[in-house]
C-alpha positions, 0 to 999 in steps of 0.5 A, a space after each residue: 547504460 540505459 534502460 533500453 540497453 538493459 531490457 534485452 538482457 532482462 528478457 534473457 534472464 527468465 525462461 518464457 514460461 516463468 516470464 508469463 507466469 510471473 504476474 499471477 505468482 506476484 498476485 498469489 504471493 503479495 495479494 494472498 499468501 502474505 496477507 494470510 500468513 500475517 492474519 494467522 500470526 497476528 490474530 488478536 482482540 487487543 490493540 497489540 499482540 500479547 507477545 512483545 516479540 510478535 508485536 515487534 515483528 508486526 510493527 516492523 512488517 517482517 512478514 512482508 519484508 521476508 516476502 520481498 527478500 525472497 523475490 530479491 534472492 530470486 531476481 539475483 538468481 536470474 541476473 539481477 545486480 545492484 550495479 546494473 540497477 544503479 547504472 540504469 537510473 537517470 543521473 538526477 535520480 542517482 544523485 537524489 537516491 545517493 543523498 537520501 541513502 546517505 542521510 535518512 538513517 542518521 537520526 534513527 541511529 543517533 537521535 532516536 530514543 529507541 534506536 533499535 526500533 527506528 533502525 529496524 524501520 530504516 533497514 526496512 526502507 532500504 530493503 523496499 528500495 532493493 525490492 523495487 529494483 529487483 521487481 523491475 528487473 524481473 517484470 521487464 521480461 514480462 509481456 505487458 499484456 500479461 500483467 493483468 493476471 495479477 488481479 486474481 491473487 489479490 481478489 482471492 486474498 480479499 475473499 480469504 481475509 473475509 473468511 478469516 475475519 468472519 471466523 475471528 469475529 464469530 468464534 470467540 475464545 471461551 474467555 471472551 464469550 459474552 464480552 463481544 460488545 466490550 471488545 475494541 473490534 477496530 483493532 481486531 482485524 487479523 493481520 492488520 493493526 487497525 480496521 482503517 489499515 485493512 480498509 486502506 488495503 481494500 481501497 488499494 486492491 479496489 483501485 487495481 481491480 477498477 483499472 483491470 475492469 476499465 480495460 476489460 472487453 472479454 467474455 461476459 462471464 469473465 467480466 462478471 467474475 471481475 465485477 464480483 471481485 470489485 464488489 467484494 473490495 468495495 463492500 469490505 472497504 465500506 464495511 471498514 468505514 475507511 473514508 481515506 480509502 473511498 477518497 483515494 479510489 474516487 480520485 483514481 477514477 478521473 485519472 482512468 478516464 483521462 488516461 484511457 477514455 471511456 471504459 471498454 465495456 459499457 458494463 462498468 457504467 451500467 451493471 457494475 454500479 448495481 454490484 456496488 450498491 448490493 455490496 454497500 447494503 451488505 456492508 451495512 447489514 453486517 456491521 459487527 456488534 454495532 461497533 462505531 469503528 465500522 461507520 463512515 460518519 455517525 450523523 447523530 454524533 455531534 462530536 464528529 461533525 463539530 469541526 474539521 479536526 473532529 471530522 478528521 479524528 484529530 489529525 489536524 492537531 496531530 500534524 500540528 504537534 508533529 511539525 512543532 517537534 520537527 521544527 526542533 530537529 529540522 535537518 535530519 529529524 528525530 528517527 523513524 517511528 518517533 511520533 510514538 514517543 514524541 507526539 502523544 495525542 491525548 492518551 493515544 500514541 501513534 507510530 506514524 503521524 497519518 501524513 507522509 510529508 509530516 512523517 518524513 519531516 519528523 522522522 528524517 528531516 528536510 535533507 532526506 525528505 527533499 530527495 525522497 519527495 523528488 524520487 516519489 514525485 518524479 517516479 509517479 509522473 513518469 509512471 503516468 507518462 508510461 501508462 499513456 503509451 502502454 494502457 495495460 499499466 493503467 491498473 498499477 497507476 490507479 493503485 499507486 494514485 489511490 495509495 498516495 492520496 491515502 498517504 496524506 491521511 494515513 500511514 501508507 508510506 510507513 507500514 511495510 505492506 503499503 510501501 511494498 504496493 507503492 514501490 511495486 507499482 512504480 517498479 512495474 510501471 517504470 521497468 525497461 521494456 525495450 524503449 527508454 522510459 519517460 524517466 530517462 528523458 
């Protein structure tokens, strides 16, 4: 069965009103509700939650996975089956996926020093793949012109997070009043393990909004609202000091130009830069308590500029040590999350090595990594080809590209909320819409 033959069945699965509303609901749930639930559950002033149980759910991404599970159940109620999703894949993808699924869990179950934690991450990956298939089934029924409505939920979520962060930073518990400058504010963003991951979320949303604005030629009031949302995302990304997010967004801009040409509205090139400049000024003014985590680069600090390794916050050293461990377990790796206990960086320990390829090789080994990369690269290539034919997919390609660039410098393919965005973008771009996807050719 091909994607073309499945598409008509998918369109019968949802009533027209549900089809049209689905992008808006996806934005509200994925961009607003889930981040705010995480912010309420995981509000801390320490590097970890005081409750070990809560910290475990935070590390494993249970809030996000439960949201994905709800969508899977909803899709099953509207005709989604694993069998149909599997059959719709091209033969090469079925082979790669079968090899990956049959091997990527082995080291987590057998080799890992903490198999309960490693298997928790592994189960999360399986759920992410099922979520992508279910989302593709649902989104195939949505008119492509309605997909842009997803942006409002993500913009609302960023605005709500800004309020939550301000409250968390300004109205301190009695026990912490007077100790503001001794708190590590870089680990105090509600719902995010670090300020850098928050900045990465902002960068991904910024790329999505940029793609929406690139194609927007509606009324001036709507464009102003969209530009304000972009300025908010850009300002919060800048405020977080996340250089990887800035790099990912900048890399997405040439992609937009090559795939869609000039922006439809001149405002993107003339007016929007002024919004971004104001956002940068506000981000600098609002730096919390002068904390160094909220700066892109302290030019007066020679420790950050003396070498590429120092500039990258010792990532080069971390990658070298991680690969040294991976060489001892070349075929099937050491288990998901193993850098936490196998690759200490000085006194610091990180659950992921801040590079997706190094992470895959360390956690899974060569055998699962090769099919995983084949699926990721093949799917990304096909998404770009599809977006050339259907320009309304451009925002999701830009978000995908931004996240993949960031994944070379941080844990976008480790933490559940970012894996959700990556597989979600791929599902939206590659969902069958009545004609064979480029992936099938």
